[in-house]
C-alpha positions in Angstrom: 0.0 0.0 0.0 1.5 3.4 -1.0 1.8 6.2 1.5 -1.1 8.2 0.1 -3.5 5.3 0.4 -2.2 4.5 3.9 -2.8 8.1 5.0 -6.3 8.1 3.5 -7.1 4.8 5.4 -5.9 6.3 8.7 -8.1 9.4 8.1 -11.0 7.2 7.6 -10.3 5.2 10.8 -10.0 8.5 12.7 -13.4 9.7 11.4 -15.0 6.4 12.4 -13.6 6.8 15.9 -14.9 10.4 16.0 -18.4 9.3 15.0 -18.3 6.7 17.8 -17.6 9.6 20.2 -20.4 11.7 18.7 -23.0 8.9 19.1 -21.9 8.4 22.7 -22.4 12.0 23.7 -24.9 13.6 21.3 -28.2 12.5 22.7 -27.2 13.2 26.3 -25.9 16.6 25.3 -28.9 17.9 23.5 -31.5 16.5 25.9 -30.5 19.0 28.6 -31.5 22.2 26.7 -34.7 20.3 25.4 -35.7 19.5 29.0 -35.0 23.0 30.3 -36.7 24.8 27.4 -39.8 22.6 27.7 -40.0 23.3 31.5 -39.8 27.0 30.7 -42.5 26.8 28.1 -40.4 28.2 25.3 -41.7 28.1 21.8 -40.3 25.4 19.4 -38.1 27.8 17.6 -36.4 28.9 20.8 -35.9 25.3 21.8 -34.3 24.5 18.4 -32.0 27.5 18.8 -30.9 26.4 22.3 -30.1 22.9 21.1 -28.1 24.3 18.1 -26.2 26.8 20.2 -25.5 24.1 22.8 -23.8 21.7 20.4 -21.7 24.5 18.8 -20.5 25.6 22.2 -19.8 21.9 23.1 -17.5 22.0 20.1 -15.8 25.2 21.2 -15.2 24.1 24.8 -13.9 20.7 23.7 -11.4 22.5 21.5 -10.4 24.8 24.4 -9.7 21.6 26.5 -7.6 19.7 24.0 -5.7 22.9 23.1 -2.5 23.0 25.2 -1.9 26.8 25.4 -0.3 29.2 27.8 -3.5 30.2 29.6 -6.2 27.6 28.5 -6.4 23.9 27.5 -5.3 20.9 29.5 -4.1 19.2 26.3 -6.1 16.0 27.0 -8.9 14.5 24.8 -11.6 15.8 27.1 -15.1 16.0 25.5 -17.3 18.8 26.9 -21.1 18.5 26.8 -24.2 19.8 28.7 -24.2 19.2 32.4 -27.2 17.5 33.9 -26.3 19.1 37.3 -27.6 22.5 36.1 -31.0 21.2 34.9 -32.8 21.7 38.3 -31.3 25.1 39.2 -31.8 26.5 35.7 -35.5 25.4 35.6 -36.1 26.8 39.0 -34.5 30.2 38.2 -36.3 30.5 34.9 -39.7 29.8 36.6 -39.1 31.9 39.7 -37.5 34.8 37.9 -37.3 34.7 34.1 -35.2 33.2 31.3 -33.0 36.2 31.2 -32.0 35.7 34.8 -31.2 32.1 34.2 -28.8 32.9 31.3 -27.3 35.8 33.3 -26.6 33.5 36.2 -24.7 31.1 33.9 -22.6 34.0 32.5 -21.9 35.4 36.0 -21.0 31.9 37.3 -18.5 31.7 34.5 -16.8 34.9 35.6 -16.6 33.6 39.2 -15.3 30.2 38.0 -12.5 32.0 36.2 -11.5 33.7 39.4 -11.8 30.4 41.3 -9.8 28.3 38.8 -6.3 29.0 40.2 -7.6 28.4 43.7 -9.2 25.0 42.8 -6.1 24.0 40.9 -4.1 24.3 44.2 -6.2 21.5 45.6 -4.3 19.1 43.3 -2.7 17.5 46.4 -6.1 16.4 47.6 -6.3 14.0 44.6 -3.6 11.3 45.1 -3.9 8.1 43.1 -6.2 6.5 45.8 -8.7 9.4 45.4 -8.5 9.6 41.6 -9.1 5.8 41.3 -12.2 6.1 43.5 -13.4 9.1 41.5 -13.1 7.2 38.2 -14.9 4.2 39.7 -17.7 6.6 40.8 -18.0 8.0 37.3 -18.6 4.5 36.0 -21.0 3.5 38.8 -23.1 6.7 38.6 -23.5 6.2 34.8 -24.8 2.6 35.2 -28.4 3.6 36.0 -28.3 5.8 32.8 -27.2 2.7 30.8 -29.9 0.4 32.3 -32.7 3.0 31.9 -31.8 3.4 28.2 -31.5 -0.4 27.8 -35.2 -0.6 29.0 -36.3 2.0 26.5 -35.8 5.3 28.3 -37.6 6.7 31.3 -41.2 7.5 30.4 -41.3 5.2 27.4 -44.6 3.4 27.0 -42.7 0.2 26.2 -40.3 0.6 29.1 -38.8 -2.8 30.0 -40.7 -4.8 27.3 -39.2 -8.0 26.0 -38.7 -6.4 22.5 -37.0 -3.4 23.9 -34.7 -5.3 26.2 -34.0 -7.8 23.4 -32.8 -5.1 21.1 -30.6 -3.6 23.8 -29.0 -6.9 24.8 -28.5 -7.8 21.1 -26.5 -4.6 20.7 -24.5 -5.4 23.7 -23.7 -8.9 22.5 -22.8 -7.7 19.0 -20.3 -5.3 20.6 -18.9 -8.0 22.8 -18.5 -10.4 19.9 -16.7 -7.9 17.8 -14.4 -6.8 20.6 -13.6 -10.4 21.5 -12.9 -11.8 18.0 -11.3 -8.8 16.2 -8.1 -6.8 16.7 -6.7 -3.4 15.8 -9.0 -0.8 14.3 -12.1 -3.0 14.0 -11.9 -3.7 17.7 -11.5 0.0 18.6 -14.8 0.8 16.8 -16.7 -2.2 18.1 -19.1 0.2 19.8 -19.8 2.1 16.6 -20.4 -1.1 14.6 -22.8 -2.4 17.4 -24.7 0.9 17.3 -25.1 0.8 13.6 -26.2 -2.9 13.5 -28.5 -2.4 16.5 -30.2 0.6 14.9 -30.7 -1.3 11.7 -32.3 -4.2 13.6 -34.4 -1.8 15.6 -35.7 -0.2 12.4 -37.1 -3.5 11.3 -39.3 -3.4 14.5 -40.4 0.2 13.8 -38.2 1.7 16.6 -36.4 4.3 14.5 -38.2 7.6 14.0 -36.8 10.1 11.5 -40.0 12.3 11.4 -38.1 15.1 13.1 -35.8 15.6 10.2 -38.4 17.5 8.1 -39.1 19.9 11.0 -35.5 20.7 11.8 -34.1 23.9 10.2 -31.6 23.4 7.4 -29.1 26.0 8.7 -28.8 28.0 11.9 -26.0 30.2 13.2 -26.1 30.8 17.0 -26.1 34.6 17.8 -25.6 36.3 21.2 -28.7 37.0 23.3 -31.0 35.3 20.7 -33.5 34.1 23.3 -33.1 36.8 26.0 -30.8 39.6 27.3 -28.9 38.9 30.5 -30.3 39.8 33.9 -28.8 39.1 37.3 -29.9 37.9 40.7 -27.4 37.2 43.5 -29.1 34.0 44.8 -29.4 32.6 41.3 -25.7 33.4 40.5 -24.7 31.6 43.7 -26.8 28.5 42.7 -25.1 28.3 39.2 -21.6 28.9 40.8 -22.2 25.8 42.9 -23.0 24.0 39.6 -19.7 25.3 38.3 -17.8 23.9 41.2 -19.4 20.5 40.6 -18.2 20.9 37.0 -14.7 21.4 38.3 -15.0 18.2 40.4 -16.4 16.2 37.5 -13.7 17.5 35.2 -11.0 16.6 37.7 -12.1 13.0 37.6 -12.1 12.9 33.8 -8.6 14.6 33.6 -7.0 11.9 35.9 -9.0 9.2 34.2 -7.5 10.1 30.9 -3.9 9.8 32.1 -1.7 6.9 31.1 1.3 5.3 32.7 3.4 7.8 34.6 1.7 10.9 33.3 1.0 13.5 35.9 -1.0 16.8 36.0 0.6 19.9 37.4 -1.2 22.8 39.1 -0.7 24.8 35.9 -2.4 22.1 33.8 -5.4 21.9 36.1 -5.7 25.7 36.1 -5.8 25.8 32.3 -8.4 23.0 32.2 -10.6 24.8 34.7 -10.3 28.1 32.8 -11.5 26.3 29.7 -14.5 25.0 31.5 -15.2 28.5 32.9 -15.1 30.0 29.4 -17.7 27.5 28.4 -20.1 28.9 31.0 -19.4 32.4 29.8 -20.3 31.4 26.2 -23.4 29.5 27.3 -24.7 32.5 29.0 -24.0 34.9 26.2 -25.4 32.6 23.5 -28.4 31.6 25.7 -28.0 27.9 26.2 -26.9 25.4 28.8 -23.4 25.1 30.5 -21.0 22.2 29.8 -19.0 19.7 31.8 -16.5 17.0 31.0 -18.6 14.1 29.6 -17.8 10.8 31.2 -19.4 8.9 28.4 -16.5 9.8 26.1 -14.0 8.7 28.8 -15.6 5.3 28.4 -15.2 5.4 24.6 -11.5 6.2 25.0 -11.0 3.4 27.6 -12.6 0.9 25.2 -10.9 2.0 22.0 -7.5 2.8 23.6 -7.2 5.7 21.2 -6.4 9.2 22.6 -5.3 10.9 19.4 -6.0 14.6 19.0 -7.0 14.1 15.4 -10.0 12.0 16.6 -11.2 14.7 18.9 -10.6 17.4 16.3 -12.8 15.5 13.9 -15.4 15.2 16.6 -15.3 19.0 17.1 -16.0 19.5 13.4 -18.8 17.0 13.5 -20.4 18.7 16.5 -20.1 22.1 14.8 -21.8 20.7 11.7 -24.6 19.3 13.9 -25.1 22.7 15.4 -25.0 24.7 12.2 -27.0 22.1 10.2 -29.7 20.8 12.7 -31.1 18.4 10.1 -27.8 16.4 10.5 -28.1 16.4 14.2 -31.5 14.8 14.1 -30.0 11.6 12.6 -27.7 11.3 15.6 -30.7 11.4 18.0 -32.5 8.7 16.0 -30.5 5.9 17.5 -33.1 4.1 19.7 -32.6 4.3 23.5 -32.2 0.5 24.0 -29.5 0.4 21.3 -27.7 3.2 23.2 -28.2 1.3 26.4 -26.6 -1.8 25.1 -23.6 0.2 24.1 -23.5 2.1 27.4 -23.2 -1.2 29.4 -20.0 -1.9 27.6 -18.7 1.7 27.8 -19.5 2.6 31.3 -18.5 -0.7 32.7 -15.0 -0.1 31.3 -14.7 3.2 33.0 -15.5 1.5 36.4 -13.0 -1.3 35.5 -10.3 1.2 34.9 -10.9 2.8 38.3 -10.6 -0.7 39.8 -7.3 -1.3 38.0 -5.9 2.0 39.3 -6.7 0.9 42.9 -5.6 -2.7 42.2 -2.1 -1.5 41.3 -1.6 0.1 44.7 -0.7 -1.5 48.0 -3.9 -0.8 49.9 -3.9 -0.5 53.7 -6.9 -1.2 56.0 -7.5 2.6 56.2 -7.5 2.8 52.4 -10.1 0.0 52.1 -12.2 2.0 54.6 -11.9 5.1 52.4 -12.9 3.2 49.3 -15.8 1.4 50.9 -17.2 4.6 52.4 -16.8 6.8 49.3 -18.3 4.2 47.0 -21.3 3.6 49.3 -22.1 7.3 49.6 -21.7 7.9 45.8 -23.8 4.8 44.9 -26.4 5.6 47.6 -26.9 9.2 46.3 -27.2 7.8 42.8 -29.6 5.0 43.5 -31.7 6.5 46.3 -31.7 10.3 45.7 -35.0 10.7 47.5 -33.3 9.9 50.8 -31.7 13.4 50.8 -34.7 15.5 49.7 -35.3 16.8 53.3 -31.8 18.3 53.5 -31.4 22.1 53.4 -31.3 23.5 49.9 -27.8 24.8 50.5 -26.6 21.2 50.6 -28.5 20.0 47.5 -25.4 20.6 45.3 -23.6 17.8 47.2 -26.4 15.3 46.9 -27.4 16.2 43.4 -24.6 14.0 42.0 -23.1 10.7 43.2 -19.8 11.7 41.7 -19.7 14.8 43.8 -20.9 13.2 47.1 -18.6 10.2 46.7 -15.6 12.4 45.7 -16.0 14.7 48.6 -16.2 11.7 50.9 -13.0 10.2 49.4 -11.1 13.5 49.7 -12.1 14.2 53.3 -11.5 10.6 54.5 -8.1 10.5 52.7 -7.1 13.7 54.5 -8.3 12.3 57.8 -6.5 8.9 57.5 -3.5 9.8 55.4 -3.0 13.5 55.6 -2.1 15.7 52.6 0.8 14.3 50.7 2.9 15.9 47.9 2.0 14.2 44.6 
C-alpha cells in the first residue's frame, strides 16, 4: 500500500472513531436544553435554537480543552457537553424569575469560575492516586443507571422494559462483545460504533427508529448572542449556578485523571488551564443563551474501550459537533439511535470506566485505612445515585452535594483520605 493510500485509510479510521464519540455524547448533550426549554415553556423555535447553540459551544469548549496553550487547555482528549447538574437550578431560576436571569446566572457563574480556577487548581494534592481511582470508579458507577434506563427504552417510554426493547438492547451489547472479542486493531477499537449501527438497523425492522423530526428541523442555523433573552442578574441565582460550576470542576478533575496513562501527571498549571477552559464554556453558554457544559464521562468510556487518545480523533469530533449545530437536520440523525441500542452500548462503555478505576486501585498496596476510604466513598456515591429521595429533606444549601453521586462520593473520598493519610505531595 502506497503512502497516500495509507494516509487516507488512517483518516477514515479516525473519522470512524470520531463518529463513535459523537454517538456516545450527542443524545445526552442535546436532551439538557430540550428539558429546560420545555420546562420554561419556550416556543419550538427557541428550543431549536438552544439545542443548536448548545452543540456548537460543546465543540468550542472541547477545542479549548484539547488545546495546550499558555492560559487555557489541559491538552487531554476531554469532550465537553451539557451538564445535567444544572437542569434543576436553571429550571427553578427560569420559573421563579425569568429566562434572562437564568442565562445571566450562567454567565456570572463563568466569571466567578475564572476567578476560582487558580484556587481550585491548588487543591491538586487532595487527589492522590487513591482518590482519583475512587473518582473514576464513581464515574462508572453513577453512569450505570443511565445505561440500564436506556436499555429498557428510556424513562417515560410506553414500552419501558418490554421484551422487545430489552432484546434489542442486549442484542446490541452482545454484538459489541462479539466484535471486541474476535477482532483486533481498528475494528476492535470501533466495536461500539459497529454495534450501534447494526443495533439501529435491527431496531428499524421493528419500527423503533423515528426520522420524522428531520423534516421539522431547520436546514441551517447560526447561534447569535442573546438570541432568546438579554442577560439579567440575581445574587441568589448566581450563587446557585456557581455551585453547579464547582461541581463541573470536580467532574472535570475525575475525567482529567481518568485520561492519564502510565506515569503521566498533571501539574497545578495544567489543572488551572483546564478549569479556565470549562469556565469560558459557562461564559459562552450565558452569552449565547444555552446550557453550560461539563466534561462528559461517556467519552471517557469510549477512550478506555478504544484505547485511542489521538488529538485528530477529537478534532474530527469537534468538526462533527459544529456541523450538527450549524445544520440541525444532520443532528436529528444522531438522535434517531433508539434508546435500547444506546443502552446496550453504554453497558460496555460505562463498565469499562468502572473497571479502569478498579485497575488503578488494584495497582496500589492498599492498607486497611485505604479500604475503609474506598468502601465509604463508593457507598455514599452509589447511595446518592440510586436513592436520591433519601436526601430530599436536607437544606437547599446542601443540595449541590447530593445532586450527584460523583460529587458526594468524591468529597467523601477527599475528606477521609485527608483524615486517615493527611495531605501528601503528589
